[in-house]
TIVOBA-91049 format. One record per residue: residue number from 1; x, y, z of N, C-alpha, C in turn; residue in three letters. Coordinates in nm, 2 decimals, m for minus. Example, Ala and Ser with C-alpha at 12.3 -4.5 7.8 and 13.67 -1.06 7.14 Angstrom:
REM residues 2
NODE  num    n_px    n_py    n_pz   ca_px   ca_py   ca_pz    c_px    c_py    c_pz  residuo
NODE    1    1.32   m0.57    0.78    1.23   m0.45    0.78    1.32   m0.33    0.78      ala
NODE    2    1.28   m0.22    0.71    1.37   m0.11    0.71    1.29    0.00    0.79      ser
***
This chain:
REM residues 264
NODE  num    n_px    n_py    n_pz   ca_px   ca_py   ca_pz    c_px    c_py    c_pz  residuo
NODE    1    0.86   m1.73    2.38    0.73   m1.79    2.37    0.72   m1.85    2.23      met
NODE    2    0.64   m1.95    2.21    0.63   m2.02    2.08    0.49   m2.00    2.02      ser
NODE    3    0.41   m1.92    2.09    0.27   m1.91    2.04    0.23   m1.76    2.03      his
NODE    4    0.16   m1.73    1.93    0.10   m1.60    1.92   m0.05   m1.61    1.97      ala
NODE    5   m0.08   m1.52    2.06   m0.21   m1.54    2.13   m0.31   m1.42    2.10      thr
NODE    6   m0.43   m1.46    2.07   m0.54   m1.36    2.05   m0.64   m1.39    2.16      val
NODE    7   m0.67   m1.29    2.24   m0.76   m1.31    2.36   m0.88   m1.23    2.36      ala
NODE    8   m0.96   m1.24    2.47   m1.08   m1.16    2.49   m1.19   m1.18    2.39      glu
NODE    9   m1.23   m1.30    2.37   m1.35   m1.33    2.29   m1.44   m1.41    2.38      ser
NODE   10   m1.53   m1.35    2.45   m1.62   m1.42    2.54   m1.55   m1.49    2.65      gly
NODE   11   m1.43   m1.43    2.69   m1.36   m1.49    2.80   m1.27   m1.60    2.76      gly
NODE   12   m1.26   m1.63    2.63   m1.18   m1.74    2.59   m1.05   m1.69    2.52      arg
NODE   13   m0.95   m1.77    2.53   m0.82   m1.74    2.47   m0.79   m1.84    2.36      thr
NODE   14   m0.74   m1.79    2.24   m0.71   m1.88    2.13   m0.56   m1.87    2.11      phe
NODE   15   m0.49   m1.98    2.10   m0.35   m1.98    2.08   m0.31   m2.05    1.95      ala
NODE   16   m0.23   m1.99    1.87   m0.19   m2.04    1.74   m0.04   m2.04    1.74      thr
NODE   17    0.02   m2.15    1.69    0.17   m2.15    1.68    0.22   m2.04    1.59      pro
NODE   18    0.32   m1.97    1.63    0.37   m1.85    1.55    0.41   m1.88    1.41      ala
NODE   19    0.47   m2.00    1.39    0.51   m2.04    1.25    0.39   m2.06    1.16      leu
NODE   20    0.27   m2.08    1.22    0.15   m2.09    1.14    0.07   m1.96    1.14      leu
NODE   21    0.07   m1.88    1.25    0.00   m1.76    1.26    0.04   m1.66    1.16      ala
NODE   22    0.17   m1.64    1.14    0.22   m1.53    1.05    0.19   m1.56    0.91      ile
NODE   23    0.22   m1.68    0.86    0.18   m1.70    0.72    0.03   m1.70    0.69      pro
NODE   24   m0.05   m1.75    0.79   m0.19   m1.74    0.77   m0.24   m1.59    0.76      val
NODE   25   m0.19   m1.51    0.85   m0.23   m1.37    0.85   m0.18   m1.30    0.72      cys
NODE   26   m0.06   m1.33    0.67   m0.01   m1.27    0.55   m0.10   m1.32    0.43      val
NODE   27   m0.13   m1.45    0.42   m0.21   m1.50    0.31   m0.35   m1.44    0.32      val
NODE   28   m0.41   m1.43    0.44   m0.54   m1.37    0.45   m0.55   m1.23    0.41      ala
NODE   29   m0.44   m1.15    0.45   m0.44   m1.01    0.41   m0.43   m1.00    0.26      ala
NODE   30   m0.35   m1.08    0.19   m0.33   m1.07    0.05   m0.46   m1.12   m0.02      ala
NODE   31   m0.53   m1.22    0.03   m0.65   m1.27   m0.03   m0.76   m1.17   m0.02      ala
NODE   32   m0.77   m1.11    0.10   m0.88   m1.01    0.12   m0.86   m0.89    0.02      gly
NODE   33   m0.73   m0.84    0.01   m0.70   m0.73   m0.08   m0.73   m0.77   m0.22      gly
NODE   34   m0.69   m0.89   m0.26   m0.71   m0.94   m0.39   m0.86   m0.95   m0.43      gly
NODE   35   m0.94   m0.99   m0.33   m1.08   m1.01   m0.36   m1.15   m0.87   m0.38      ala
NODE   36   m1.10   m0.77   m0.30   m1.15   m0.63   m0.33   m1.10   m0.58   m0.46      val
NODE   37   m0.98   m0.60   m0.49   m0.92   m0.56   m0.62   m0.99   m0.62   m0.74      gly
NODE   38   m1.04   m0.74   m0.72   m1.11   m0.81   m0.83   m1.23   m0.74   m0.88      ala
NODE   39   m1.30   m0.66   m0.79   m1.42   m0.59   m0.83   m1.39   m0.48   m0.93      val
NODE   40   m1.30   m0.38   m0.90   m1.27   m0.28   m1.01   m1.20   m0.35   m1.13      pro
NODE   41   m1.13   m0.46   m1.11   m1.07   m0.53   m1.22   m1.17   m0.58   m1.32      gly
NODE   42   m1.27   m0.64   m1.27   m1.38   m0.69   m1.35   m1.46   m0.58   m1.42      ala
NODE   43   m1.48   m0.47   m1.35   m1.56   m0.36   m1.41   m1.47   m0.29   m1.51      leu
NODE   44   m1.34   m0.28   m1.49   m1.26   m0.22   m1.59   m1.25   m0.31   m1.72      arg
NODE   45   m1.24   m0.44   m1.70   m1.22   m0.53   m1.81   m1.35   m0.54   m1.89      ala
NODE   46   m1.46   m0.54   m1.82   m1.59   m0.56   m1.89   m1.66   m0.44   m1.95      lys
NODE   47   m1.65   m0.33   m1.86   m1.72   m0.21   m1.90   m1.63   m0.09   m1.92      phe
NODE   48   m1.50   m0.10   m1.90   m1.41    0.01   m1.91   m1.42    0.11   m1.80      gly
NODE   49   m1.48    0.08   m1.69   m1.49    0.17   m1.58   m1.36    0.21   m1.53      ala
NODE   50   m1.34    0.34   m1.49   m1.21    0.39   m1.45   m1.18    0.33   m1.31      his
NODE   51   m1.06    0.27   m1.30   m1.03    0.20   m1.17   m1.01    0.30   m1.06      glu
NODE   52   m0.96    0.42   m1.08   m0.95    0.51   m0.97   m1.08    0.55   m0.91      val
NODE   53   m1.18    0.59   m0.99   m1.31    0.62   m0.94   m1.37    0.51   m0.87      ile
NODE   54   m1.37    0.39   m0.93   m1.43    0.27   m0.87   m1.37    0.24   m0.74      val
NODE   55   m1.24    0.24   m0.73   m1.17    0.21   m0.60   m1.20    0.31   m0.49      thr
NODE   56   m1.21    0.44   m0.53   m1.24    0.54   m0.43   m1.38    0.51   m0.37      ile
NODE   57   m1.47    0.48   m0.46   m1.61    0.45   m0.41   m1.62    0.32   m0.33      met
NODE   58   m1.54    0.23   m0.38   m1.54    0.10   m0.31   m1.48    0.11   m0.17      leu
NODE   59   m1.39    0.21   m0.15   m1.33    0.22   m0.01   m1.44    0.24    0.09      asn
NODE   60   m1.54    0.32    0.06   m1.65    0.34    0.16   m1.73    0.22    0.19      phe
NODE   61   m1.75    0.14    0.09   m1.82    0.01    0.11   m1.75   m0.08    0.19      ile
NODE   62   m1.62   m0.10    0.16   m1.54   m0.20    0.24   m1.52   m0.15    0.38      val
NODE   63   m1.50   m0.02    0.40   m1.49    0.04    0.54   m1.61    0.02    0.62      leu
NODE   64   m1.73    0.05    0.56   m1.85    0.03    0.63   m1.87   m0.12    0.67      ala
NODE   65   m1.84   m0.21    0.58   m1.85   m0.35    0.61   m1.76   m0.39    0.72      leu
NODE   66   m1.64   m0.35    0.72   m1.54   m0.38    0.83   m1.59   m0.33    0.96      leu
NODE   67   m1.63   m0.20    0.96   m1.68   m0.14    1.08   m1.80   m0.22    1.14      asn
NODE   68   m1.89   m0.26    1.05   m2.00   m0.34    1.10   m1.96   m0.47    1.17      phe
NODE   69   m1.86   m0.54    1.10   m1.81   m0.67    1.15   m1.74   m0.65    1.29      ile
NODE   70   m1.66   m0.54    1.29   m1.59   m0.52    1.42   m1.68   m0.48    1.53      val
NODE   71   m1.77   m0.38    1.50   m1.86   m0.33    1.61   m1.96   m0.44    1.65      ser
NODE   72   m2.00   m0.53    1.56   m2.10   m0.63    1.60   m2.04   m0.75    1.66      ala
NODE   73   m1.92   m0.79    1.62   m1.86   m0.92    1.67   m1.73   m0.92    1.73      arg
NODE   74   m1.64   m0.83    1.69   m1.50   m0.84    1.73   m1.44   m0.74    1.82      leu
NODE   75   m1.51   m0.63    1.85   m1.45   m0.52    1.92   m1.43   m0.55    2.07      his
NODE   76   m1.34   m0.49    2.12   m1.32   m0.49    2.27   m1.42   m0.39    2.33      val
NODE   77   m1.49   m0.43    2.44   m1.59   m0.34    2.50   m1.53   m0.20    2.53      pro
NODE   78   m1.61   m0.10    2.50   m1.58    0.04    2.52   m1.46    0.09    2.43      glu
NODE   79   m1.43    0.02    2.32   m1.33    0.06    2.22   m1.39    0.04    2.08      thr
NODE   80   m1.32    0.08    1.98   m1.35    0.06    1.84   m1.25   m0.02    1.77      leu
NODE   81   m1.18   m0.11    1.84   m1.08   m0.19    1.78   m1.09   m0.34    1.83      his
NODE   82   m1.03   m0.42    1.75   m1.04   m0.57    1.78   m0.95   m0.60    1.90      thr
NODE   83   m0.96   m0.72    1.96   m0.87   m0.76    2.06   m0.72   m0.76    2.02      pro
NODE   84   m0.63   m0.73    2.11   m0.49   m0.72    2.07   m0.43   m0.86    2.05      glu
NODE   85   m0.34   m0.86    1.95   m0.27   m0.98    1.92   m0.15   m0.98    2.02      ile
NODE   86   m0.15   m1.08    2.11   m0.06   m1.08    2.22    0.05   m1.18    2.21      arg
NODE   87    0.16   m1.14    2.27    0.27   m1.23    2.30    0.32   m1.30    2.17      ala
NODE   88    0.43   m1.38    2.18    0.48   m1.46    2.07    0.54   m1.38    1.96      gly
NODE   89    0.57   m1.46    1.85    0.64   m1.40    1.74    0.57   m1.29    1.67      ala
NODE   90    0.43   m1.30    1.65    0.36   m1.20    1.58    0.37   m1.07    1.65      val
NODE   91    0.36   m1.07    1.79    0.37   m0.95    1.86    0.51   m0.89    1.85      gly
NODE   92    0.61   m0.97    1.83    0.75   m0.92    1.83    0.79   m0.87    1.69      arg
NODE   93    0.69   m0.86    1.59    0.72   m0.80    1.47    0.76   m0.66    1.48      leu
NODE   94    0.72   m0.59    1.59    0.76   m0.45    1.61    0.89   m0.44    1.67      ser
NODE   95    0.96   m0.54    1.71    1.09   m0.53    1.77    1.20   m0.52    1.67      ala
NODE   96    1.25   m0.40    1.65    1.36   m0.37    1.55    1.48   m0.32    1.62      val
NODE   97    1.59   m0.32    1.55    1.71   m0.28    1.62    1.78   m0.16    1.55      val
NODE   98    1.88   m0.11    1.61    1.96   m0.01    1.54    1.89    0.12    1.53      gly
NODE   99    1.91    0.18    1.41    1.86    0.32    1.39    1.71    0.33    1.39      ala
NODE  100    1.64    0.21    1.38    1.49    0.22    1.38    1.43    0.20    1.52      phe
NODE  101    1.52    0.19    1.62    1.46    0.17    1.75    1.38    0.29    1.80      his
NODE  102    1.26    0.26    1.85    1.17    0.36    1.90    1.08    0.42    1.79      gly
NODE  103    1.09    0.37    1.67    1.00    0.42    1.56    0.89    0.31    1.54      ser
NODE  104    0.80    0.34    1.44    0.70    0.25    1.40    0.75    0.14    1.31      ala
NODE  105    0.87    0.14    1.27    0.93    0.04    1.18    0.93   m0.10    1.25      ala
NODE  106    0.90   m0.20    1.18    0.89   m0.34    1.23    0.94   m0.44    1.13      asn
NODE  107    0.93   m0.57    1.17    0.99   m0.67    1.08    0.90   m0.70    0.96      trp
NODE  108    0.79   m0.63    0.94    0.72   m0.65    0.82    0.81   m0.59    0.70      thr
NODE  109    0.91   m0.52    0.73    1.01   m0.48    0.63    1.06   m0.59    0.55      leu
NODE  110    1.08   m0.71    0.61    1.12   m0.83    0.54    1.02   m0.87    0.44      ile
NODE  111    0.89   m0.88    0.49    0.79   m0.92    0.40    0.78   m0.82    0.28      ile
NODE  112    0.79   m0.69    0.31    0.79   m0.59    0.20    0.90   m0.61    0.10      val
NODE  113    1.02   m0.64    0.15    1.13   m0.67    0.06    1.10   m0.79   m0.03      ala
NODE  114    1.05   m0.90    0.03    1.02   m1.01   m0.06    0.91   m0.98   m0.16      phe
NODE  115    0.81   m0.90   m0.12    0.70   m0.86   m0.21    0.76   m0.78   m0.32      ala
NODE  116    0.85   m0.68   m0.29    0.91   m0.60   m0.40    0.99   m0.68   m0.49      ala
NODE  117    1.06   m0.78   m0.44    1.14   m0.87   m0.53    1.05   m0.95   m0.62      ala
NODE  118    0.94   m1.00   m0.56    0.85   m1.08   m0.64    0.78   m0.99   m0.75      ala
NODE  119    0.75   m0.87   m0.72    0.69   m0.78   m0.82    0.80   m0.75   m0.93      val
NODE  120    0.92   m0.73   m0.89    1.03   m0.70   m0.99    1.04   m0.83   m1.09      trp
NODE  121    1.04   m0.94   m1.03    1.06   m1.07   m1.11    0.94   m1.08   m1.20      trp
NODE  122    0.82   m1.05   m1.15    0.70   m1.06   m1.23    0.70   m0.97   m1.35      phe
NODE  123    0.74   m0.84   m1.32    0.73   m0.74   m1.42    0.83   m0.76   m1.53      leu
NODE  124    0.95   m0.80   m1.49    1.07   m0.79   m1.59    1.12   m0.93   m1.63      phe
NODE  125    1.06   m1.04   m1.57    1.11   m1.17   m1.61    1.00   m1.27   m1.65      arg
NODE  126    0.88   m1.22   m1.66    0.77   m1.31   m1.71    0.69   m1.25   m1.82      thr
NODE  127    0.63   m1.33   m1.90    0.55   m1.28   m2.01    0.43   m1.20   m1.97      arg
NODE  128    0.37   m1.24   m1.86    0.25   m1.16   m1.81    0.30   m1.02   m1.76      ser
NODE  129    0.42   m1.01   m1.70    0.47   m0.88   m1.67    0.50   m0.80   m1.79      gly
NODE  130    0.55   m0.86   m1.89    0.57   m0.78   m2.01    0.44   m0.73   m2.07      tyr
NODE  131    0.34   m0.82   m2.07    0.21   m0.78   m2.12    0.15   m0.66   m2.04      glu
NODE  132    0.17   m0.67   m1.91    0.12   m0.56   m1.82    0.19   m0.43   m1.85      leu
NODE  133    0.32   m0.43   m1.87    0.39   m0.31   m1.90    0.35   m0.26   m2.04      arg
NODE  134    0.33   m0.35   m2.13    0.28   m0.30   m2.27    0.15   m0.24   m2.26      ala
NODE  135    0.05   m0.30   m2.19   m0.08   m0.24   m2.17   m0.07   m0.10   m2.10      val
NODE  136    0.01   m0.09   m2.00    0.02    0.03   m1.93    0.08    0.14   m2.02      gly
NODE  137    0.17    0.11   m2.11    0.23    0.21   m2.20    0.14    0.25   m2.31      leu
NODE  138    0.07    0.15   m2.37   m0.01    0.18   m2.49   m0.11    0.06   m2.50      gln
NODE  139   m0.23    0.07   m2.45   m0.32   m0.04   m2.45   m0.37   m0.08   m2.59      ala
NODE  140   m0.39    0.02   m2.68   m0.43   m0.01   m2.81   m0.33   m0.09   m2.89      asp
NODE  141   m0.20   m0.05   m2.88   m0.10   m0.12   m2.95   m0.08   m0.26   m2.89      ala
NODE  142   m0.09   m0.28   m2.76   m0.08   m0.41   m2.70   m0.19   m0.50   m2.75      ala
NODE  143   m0.31   m0.45   m2.76   m0.43   m0.53   m2.81   m0.41   m0.56   m2.95      glu
NODE  144   m0.36   m0.47   m3.03   m0.33   m0.50   m3.18   m0.22   m0.61   m3.19      tyr
NODE  145   m0.13   m0.62   m3.09   m0.03   m0.72   m3.09   m0.08   m0.86   m3.04      ala
NODE  146   m0.20   m0.87   m3.00   m0.26   m0.99   m2.95   m0.27   m1.01   m2.80      gly
NODE  147   m0.24   m0.90   m2.73   m0.26   m0.91   m2.58   m0.40   m0.90   m2.54      val
NODE  148   m0.45   m0.98   m2.46   m0.59   m0.97   m2.41   m0.59   m0.86   m2.30      arg
NODE  149   m0.62   m0.74   m2.34   m0.61   m0.63   m2.25   m0.70   m0.64   m2.13      val
NODE  150   m0.83   m0.69   m2.15   m0.92   m0.70   m2.04   m0.87   m0.79   m1.93      gly
NODE  151   m0.81   m0.91   m1.97   m0.75   m1.00   m1.88   m0.64   m0.94   m1.80      arg
NODE  152   m0.55   m0.86   m1.87   m0.44   m0.80   m1.81   m0.49   m0.70   m1.70      val
NODE  153   m0.59   m0.62   m1.74   m0.64   m0.52   m1.64   m0.69   m0.59   m1.52      trp
NODE  154   m0.77   m0.70   m1.54   m0.83   m0.77   m1.43   m0.72   m0.83   m1.34      arg
NODE  155   m0.62   m0.89   m1.39   m0.51   m0.96   m1.32   m0.43   m0.85   m1.24      asn
NODE  156   m0.41   m0.74   m1.31   m0.33   m0.63   m1.25   m0.39   m0.58   m1.13      ala
NODE  157   m0.52   m0.56   m1.13   m0.59   m0.50   m1.02   m0.61   m0.60   m0.90      leu
NODE  158   m0.62   m0.73   m0.94   m0.62   m0.83   m0.83   m0.49   m0.84   m0.76      val
NODE  159   m0.38   m0.83   m0.83   m0.25   m0.83   m0.77   m0.22   m0.71   m0.69      val
NODE  160   m0.27   m0.59   m0.75   m0.25   m0.47   m0.68   m0.33   m0.47   m0.55      ser
NODE  161   m0.45   m0.52   m0.55   m0.53   m0.53   m0.43   m0.46   m0.62   m0.32      gly
NODE  162   m0.40   m0.73   m0.37   m0.33   m0.82   m0.28   m0.21   m0.75   m0.21      ala
NODE  163   m0.14   m0.67   m0.29   m0.03   m0.60   m0.23   m0.07   m0.49   m0.14      leu
NODE  164   m0.19   m0.43   m0.17   m0.24   m0.33   m0.08   m0.29   m0.40    0.05      ala
NODE  165   m0.34   m0.52    0.04   m0.38   m0.59    0.16   m0.26   m0.62    0.25      gly
NODE  166   m0.15   m0.65    0.19   m0.03   m0.68    0.26    0.02   m0.56    0.34      leu
NODE  167   m0.02   m0.44    0.29    0.02   m0.32    0.36   m0.04   m0.31    0.50      gly
NODE  168   m0.16   m0.37    0.52   m0.23   m0.37    0.64   m0.16   m0.44    0.76      gly
NODE  169   m0.08   m0.54    0.72   m0.01   m0.62    0.83    0.09   m0.54    0.90      ile
NODE  170    0.14   m0.43    0.83    0.24   m0.34    0.90    0.17   m0.28    1.03      asn
NODE  171    0.05   m0.25    1.02   m0.02   m0.19    1.13   m0.07   m0.30    1.23      phe
NODE  172   m0.14   m0.40    1.17   m0.21   m0.49    1.26   m0.12   m0.59    1.33      val
NODE  173   m0.02   m0.63    1.26    0.08   m0.73    1.32    0.20   m0.67    1.38      leu
NODE  174    0.25   m0.56    1.32    0.38   m0.51    1.36    0.37   m0.38    1.44      gly
NODE  175    0.27   m0.30    1.44    0.27   m0.17    1.51    0.17   m0.17    1.62      tyr
NODE  176    0.04   m0.16    1.59   m0.06   m0.16    1.69   m0.10   m0.29    1.75      lys
NODE  177   m0.08   m0.40    1.66   m0.12   m0.53    1.70   m0.27   m0.55    1.72      asn
NODE  178   m0.35   m0.46    1.66   m0.49   m0.48    1.65   m0.55   m0.40    1.53      tyr
NODE  179   m0.67   m0.43    1.49   m0.73   m0.35    1.38   m0.82   m0.25    1.44      tyr
NODE  180   m0.82   m0.13    1.39   m0.91   m0.02    1.43   m0.95    0.06    1.31      glu
NODE  181   m1.06    0.13    1.32   m1.12    0.21    1.21   m1.02    0.32    1.17      asp
NODE  182   m1.00    0.33    1.04   m0.92    0.44    0.99   m0.77    0.43    1.00      gly
NODE  183   m0.72    0.31    1.03   m0.58    0.30    1.04   m0.50    0.32    0.91      phe
NODE  184   m0.57    0.31    0.80   m0.50    0.33    0.67   m0.54    0.47    0.61      thr
NODE  185   m0.59    0.56    0.69   m0.63    0.69    0.64   m0.52    0.76    0.56      gly
NODE  186   m0.55    0.79    0.43   m0.45    0.86    0.35   m0.34    0.78    0.29      gly
NODE  187   m0.34    0.65    0.31   m0.24    0.56    0.26   m0.25    0.55    0.11      ala
NODE  188   m0.37    0.55    0.05   m0.38    0.54   m0.09   m0.32    0.66   m0.17      gly
NODE  189   m0.35    0.78   m0.12   m0.29    0.90   m0.19   m0.14    0.91   m0.16      phe
NODE  190   m0.10    0.87   m0.04    0.05    0.86   m0.02    0.12    0.76   m0.11      leu
NODE  191    0.05    0.65   m0.13    0.10    0.55   m0.22    0.12    0.60   m0.36      gly
NODE  192    0.03    0.68   m0.41    0.04    0.74   m0.54    0.17    0.83   m0.55      ile
NODE  193    0.19    0.91   m0.44    0.31    0.99   m0.43    0.44    0.91   m0.43      ala
NODE  194    0.43    0.80   m0.36    0.55    0.71   m0.35    0.58    0.65   m0.49      val
NODE  195    0.47    0.60   m0.56    0.49    0.54   m0.69    0.54    0.65   m0.79      ala
NODE  196    0.50    0.77   m0.78    0.55    0.88   m0.86    0.70    0.90   m0.84      leu
NODE  197    0.73    0.92   m0.71    0.87    0.95   m0.68    0.96    0.82   m0.72      val
NODE  198    0.91    0.70   m0.70    0.99    0.58   m0.73    0.98    0.54   m0.87      gly
NODE  199    0.92    0.62   m0.96    0.91    0.60   m1.10    0.85    0.46   m1.13      arg
NODE  200    0.76    0.41   m1.05    0.69    0.29   m1.07    0.78    0.17   m1.09      asn
NODE  201    0.90    0.18   m1.03    0.99    0.06   m1.03    1.00    0.01   m0.89      his
NODE  202    1.00   m0.12   m0.87    0.99   m0.18   m0.74    1.10   m0.13   m0.65      pro
NODE  203    1.23   m0.12   m0.70    1.34   m0.07   m0.61    1.32    0.08   m0.58      leu
NODE  204    1.27    0.16   m0.68    1.25    0.30   m0.66    1.14    0.32   m0.56      gly
NODE  205    1.03    0.24   m0.56    0.92    0.25   m0.47    0.97    0.22   m0.33      val
NODE  206    1.06    0.12   m0.31    1.11    0.09   m0.18    1.18    0.21   m0.12      leu
NODE  207    1.27    0.27   m0.20    1.35    0.38   m0.15    1.26    0.50   m0.13      leu
NODE  208    1.16    0.53   m0.22    1.07    0.64   m0.20    0.99    0.62   m0.07      ala
NODE  209    0.94    0.50   m0.05    0.86    0.47    0.07    0.94    0.49    0.20      ala
NODE  210    1.07    0.45    0.20    1.15    0.47    0.31    1.17    0.62    0.34      leu
NODE  211    1.19    0.69    0.23    1.21    0.84    0.24    1.09    0.91    0.30      phe
NODE  212    0.97    0.87    0.24    0.85    0.94    0.30    0.82    0.89    0.44      phe
NODE  213    0.85    0.77    0.47    0.83    0.72    0.61    0.92    0.79    0.70      ala
NODE  214    1.04    0.82    0.66    1.14    0.90    0.74    1.08    1.04    0.77      thr
NODE  215    1.03    1.10    0.66    0.97    1.23    0.68    0.86    1.23    0.78      leu
NODE  216    0.77    1.13    0.76    0.65    1.12    0.85    0.69    1.10    1.00      ser
NODE  217    0.79    1.01    1.02    0.83    0.98    1.15    0.91    1.10    1.21      gln
NODE  218    0.99    1.17    1.13    1.05    1.28    1.18    0.96    1.39    1.22      gly
NODE  219    0.85    1.41    1.14    0.75    1.50    1.17    0.68    1.48    1.31      gly
NODE  220    0.66    1.35    1.34    0.60    1.31    1.47    0.70    1.34    1.58      leu
NODE  221    0.83    1.32    1.55    0.93    1.33    1.66    0.95    1.48    1.69      ala
NODE  222    0.94    1.57    1.60    0.96    1.71    1.63    0.83    1.79    1.62      ile
NODE  223    0.72    1.72    1.64    0.59    1.79    1.63    0.57    1.90    1.73      asn
NODE  224    0.64    1.89    1.85    0.63    1.99    1.95    0.70    2.12    1.91      ala
NODE  225    0.80    2.11    1.82    0.88    2.23    1.78    0.84    2.28    1.65      met
NODE  226    0.80    2.19    1.56    0.78    2.23    1.42    0.64    2.19    1.38      val
NODE  227    0.56    2.27    1.32    0.42    2.23    1.28    0.42    2.11    1.18      pro
NODE  228    0.32    2.03    1.20    0.31    1.91    1.11    0.30    1.95    0.97      lys
NODE  229    0.25    2.06    0.94    0.23    2.10    0.80    0.36    2.12    0.72      gln
NODE  230    0.47    2.14    0.80    0.60    2.16    0.74    0.64    2.03    0.67      ile
NODE  231    0.61    1.91    0.73    0.64    1.78    0.67    0.56    1.76    0.54      val
NODE  232    0.43    1.80    0.54    0.35    1.79    0.42    0.40    1.88    0.31      glu
NODE  233    0.45    2.00    0.35    0.51    2.09    0.25    0.63    2.02    0.19      val
NODE  234    0.71    1.96    0.27    0.83    1.90    0.22    0.80    1.78    0.12      leu
NODE  235    0.70    1.70    0.16    0.65    1.60    0.07    0.60    1.65   m0.06      gln
NODE  236    0.53    1.76   m0.05    0.48    1.82   m0.18    0.59    1.87   m0.26      gly
NODE  237    0.69    1.93   m0.20    0.81    1.98   m0.28    0.88    1.87   m0.35      leu
NODE  238    0.90    1.75   m0.28    0.96    1.64   m0.34    0.89    1.59   m0.46      val
NODE  239    0.75    1.58   m0.44    0.67    1.53   m0.56    0.68    1.63   m0.67      ile
NODE  240    0.68    1.76   m0.65    0.69    1.86   m0.76    0.83    1.85   m0.82      leu
NODE  241    0.93    1.83   m0.74    1.07    1.82   m0.80    1.08    1.70   m0.89      ala
NODE  242    1.02    1.58   m0.85    1.03    1.46   m0.93    0.95    1.48   m1.06      val
NODE  243    0.83    1.55   m1.04    0.74    1.57   m1.16    0.82    1.66   m1.26      ala
NODE  244    0.89    1.76   m1.21    0.96    1.85   m1.30    1.07    1.77   m1.37      met
NODE  245    1.12    1.66   m1.32    1.23    1.59   m1.38    1.18    1.49   m1.48      ala
NODE  246    1.06    1.47   m1.49    1.00    1.37   m1.59    1.03    1.43   m1.73      val
NODE  247    1.08    1.35   m1.82    1.11    1.41   m1.96    0.99    1.48   m2.03      pro
NODE  248    0.87    1.42   m2.01    0.75    1.48   m2.08    0.73    1.62   m2.02      glu
NODE  249    0.74    1.63   m1.89    0.71    1.76   m1.83    0.82    1.86   m1.87      val
NODE  250    0.95    1.82   m1.88    1.05    1.90   m1.92    1.03    1.95   m2.06      gln
NODE  251    0.98    1.86   m2.15    0.95    1.90   m2.29    0.84    2.01   m2.29      arg
NODE  252    0.74    1.99   m2.21    0.63    2.08   m2.21    0.68    2.22   m2.16      ile
NODE  253    0.76    2.22   m2.06    0.81    2.35   m2.00    0.90    2.42   m2.11      leu
NODE  254    0.98    2.34   m2.18    1.07    2.40   m2.28    0.99    2.46   m2.39      arg
NODE  255    0.88    2.39   m2.43    0.79    2.45   m2.54    0.72    2.57   m2.49      asn
NODE  256    0.68    2.57   m2.36    0.61    2.69   m2.31    0.71    2.80   m2.30      ala
NODE  257    0.83    2.78   m2.26    0.93    2.88   m2.25    0.96    2.94   m2.38      ala
NODE  258    0.97    2.85   m2.48    0.99    2.90   m2.62    0.88    2.98   m2.67      gly
NODE  259    0.76    2.95   m2.64    0.64    3.03   m2.69    0.64    3.17   m2.62      arg
NODE  260    0.67    3.17   m2.49    0.68    3.29   m2.42    0.79    3.38   m2.47      leu
NODE  261    0.91    3.32   m2.50    1.02    3.39   m2.56    0.99    3.45   m2.70      gly
NODE  262    0.90    3.38   m2.77    0.87    3.43   m2.91    0.77    3.54   m2.90      gly
NODE  263    0.70    3.56   m2.79    0.61    3.67   m2.78    0.67    3.80   m2.74      his
NODE  264    0.80    3.79   m2.69    0.86    3.91   m2.64    0.91    4.00   m2.75      arg
***
C-alpha cells in the first residue's frame, strides 16, 4: 500500500501519502515538544527558574490540555484514545525483523539513530554545542568568557523538548498506532536514568536505552514467573553501580573511608 490512512472522524477517511505522512508526523512531534520546551527555557533564561521543577509542573498542564482535545474532538467513541493510524508505511513502522520480532521495537529506531548522530554532531562539532557543554560544566566561567548563558539555556531546552517530542512517535506511529492518555508514564524519570548510565554522551545514551529497553521487555516476557519488581530492582542496581563508578563519587567514598579509618 502507498498510503497511510487515518479513519473514523465523522464517518470520513483521510488518506495521506506515506512519504509525506511520516516526515510531517516527525516534524510535528519535534515542533510540539520544542514549543513546550521553550516555556521552561524562557523562564530559566529570564528568571533563573529551575528547569526540573518547571517541567514537572508543566507536565500536568500539557497532559490536561491534550486530554481535553482528545476527549472533546479526537477520541474514538467509548475509548480514551484517538483513531488508529491504519495501513500503509506508517502502520508498518512496527514491523521489525530478527531478534526484535514480537517485541515493541519498531523502525523508529532509525529515526532515533539519526537524532543521536545529529546531537553528537551538534555537541562536538559546532560552536553552539561547545558553548552548551561549557555552560553545563560551569555557567559562571562560560559567562565570563563571553557566552550568552541565557540564550544557551533557552536553546538547550527547546532542543531537548524537540527530542522528547520525537520520543512519542515510537508509541503513536510504531507501537500502538494511536495516542492515548498516559502512554509516556515514567518516561522522564527513566530518561534521567538512561542519561546517567550513558554518561550524557549520545552513543552511551543509545546503548543505555537499549539495555533498559531489554530489561523492560524481558520483565514483560517473564511476568508470569518473576515479579515485575525484580526488573525495577535490577535497573536500580545498574544506576547505583554506574553512580559508584563516577570519579567524584569514588573520591567522596575514599575520603569517607579515610575518615572512618582515622577514627579507629
